[in-house]
C-alpha positions as CSV (number, residue, x, y, z in Angstrom):
1,M,308.3,42.6,32.1
2,G,307.4,46.1,32.2
3,N,310.7,48.5,31.2
4,L,313.5,46.3,31.1
5,E,313.4,45.0,27.7
6,R,313.2,48.3,26.2
7,S,315.5,50.2,28.3
8,G,318.7,47.2,27.6
9,S,316.9,45.4,24.6
10,G,318.3,47.5,21.8
11,L,321.9,46.6,22.6
12,L,321.8,43.2,24.4
13,L,319.9,41.9,21.2
14,A,322.5,43.9,18.8
15,A,325.2,41.6,20.6
16,V,322.7,38.7,20.2
17,L,322.8,39.5,16.4
18,A,326.6,39.4,16.4
19,G,326.7,37.0,17.8
20,C,324.6,35.1,15.6
21,A,326.3,36.2,12.6
22,A,329.8,35.5,14.2
23,S,328.6,31.9,14.4
24,G,327.2,31.3,10.9
25,G,329.6,28.4,10.2
26,Q,329.5,26.8,14.1
27,S,330.9,23.5,14.1
28,C,330.3,21.3,17.3
29,P,332.2,18.6,18.7
30,A,331.1,14.9,17.9
31,G,327.9,14.2,18.9
32,L,326.8,17.9,19.4
33,A,324.6,19.5,16.8
34,P,324.2,23.6,16.0
35,M,321.1,24.3,17.8
36,T,319.7,28.0,19.3
37,S,319.1,28.4,23.1
38,A,315.7,31.0,23.3
39,E,315.3,32.3,26.9
40,L,312.3,34.3,27.2
41,T,311.1,36.5,30.6
42,F,307.8,36.7,31.4
43,G,307.2,39.8,34.3
44,L,304.4,38.8,36.6
45,S,303.2,42.5,37.4
46,I,299.8,43.3,35.5
47,P,300.0,46.8,34.9
48,G,297.6,48.9,36.8
49,G,297.5,46.6,40.2
50,G,297.9,43.1,40.3
51,M,300.4,40.0,39.6
52,V,299.8,37.2,37.0
53,S,298.6,33.7,39.8
54,E,299.9,30.2,39.7
55,T,297.2,29.4,38.3
56,D,297.3,31.7,35.1
57,W,300.8,31.1,35.1
58,Q,300.5,27.7,34.5
59,R,296.9,27.4,32.3
60,F,299.4,30.1,29.8
61,V,302.0,27.4,29.9
62,D,299.6,24.6,29.2
63,A,297.5,26.6,26.3
64,E,300.8,28.4,24.7
65,I,303.8,27.2,25.2
66,T,304.0,23.6,26.0
67,P,301.7,22.7,22.7
68,R,304.8,24.8,20.6
69,F,307.2,23.1,22.5
70,P,306.3,19.6,23.9
71,D,309.2,18.2,23.3
72,G,310.7,20.3,26.6
73,L,311.6,23.0,28.5
74,T,312.6,24.4,31.3
75,I,310.9,26.9,33.9
76,T,312.4,28.9,36.3
77,D,311.3,31.8,39.1
78,A,313.1,35.1,38.0
79,K,313.5,38.2,40.0
80,G,313.2,41.3,37.4
81,Q,314.5,44.9,37.8
82,W,314.0,47.9,35.1
83,K,314.0,51.4,35.7
84,D,311.4,53.7,34.5
85,R,310.8,57.5,35.5
86,S,309.8,56.9,38.6
87,G,313.1,55.3,39.8
88,I,313.7,51.1,40.3
89,V,310.7,48.8,39.8
90,R,311.3,45.0,40.7
91,E,309.3,42.6,40.2
92,P,308.8,38.5,40.0
93,S,308.9,37.1,36.6
94,K,309.3,33.8,35.2
95,R,312.2,33.0,32.8
96,L,311.4,30.3,30.0
97,L,314.4,28.2,28.1
98,V,313.3,26.1,25.4
99,V,316.9,24.9,22.9
100,V,315.8,24.8,19.6
101,T,317.2,23.8,16.2
102,G,317.1,27.1,15.0
103,K,314.5,27.1,11.8
104,P,312.1,30.2,10.7
105,A,309.2,27.5,12.9
106,D,310.7,27.6,15.8
107,A,311.0,32.4,15.9
108,T,307.3,31.6,14.4
109,K,306.4,30.0,17.6
110,L,308.1,31.6,20.0
111,E,307.0,35.5,18.9
112,A,303.8,33.7,19.1
113,I,304.3,33.0,22.9
114,R,305.9,36.7,23.5
115,A,302.7,37.9,21.8
116,A,300.0,35.6,23.6
117,Y,301.2,37.0,26.9
118,R,301.3,40.2,25.9
119,A,298.3,40.2,25.1
120,R,296.5,38.3,27.8
121,F,298.3,39.7,30.6
122,H,298.2,43.3,29.4
123,Q,302.0,43.4,29.1
124,E,304.9,45.5,26.7
125,S,306.9,43.1,26.1
126,V,307.9,39.8,26.9
127,L,312.1,39.8,26.8
128,L,313.5,37.6,24.1
129,V,317.4,36.2,24.0
130,E,318.6,33.7,21.8
131,T,322.1,32.4,21.8
132,P,323.6,30.0,19.7
133,V,324.6,26.6,20.9
134,C,325.7,22.9,20.5
135,G,323.4,21.0,21.9
136,S,321.9,16.7,21.7
137,F,318.9,15.8,23.1
């Protein structure tokens, strides 16, 4: 996504990190375990013109996301908005939700997905929000 992440992500990241630090000793109800819900937002507008097509998006999912998280994930359509020097910019987006165990390998996989999307579609950034949760599969 464009500048959406730059304008608000600093505050959002600080809040998320504060929440993570506070939940270090998270206890979960019986049958559930501490996990991390990771949400990534991908803007579909390509700088300089054009859009990431559904075909290109699916190829990206098949090549970059599914191999890293083959056990399951959720992708939804979204509408993004951010402010640049000219005003409010709106763009269609994709939102990826994956629940992970919180191991360092998970963070590496998420960052690899973000880097691949930025490189492939010439994006400035891909928003990542992580939230501690209790879950079970």
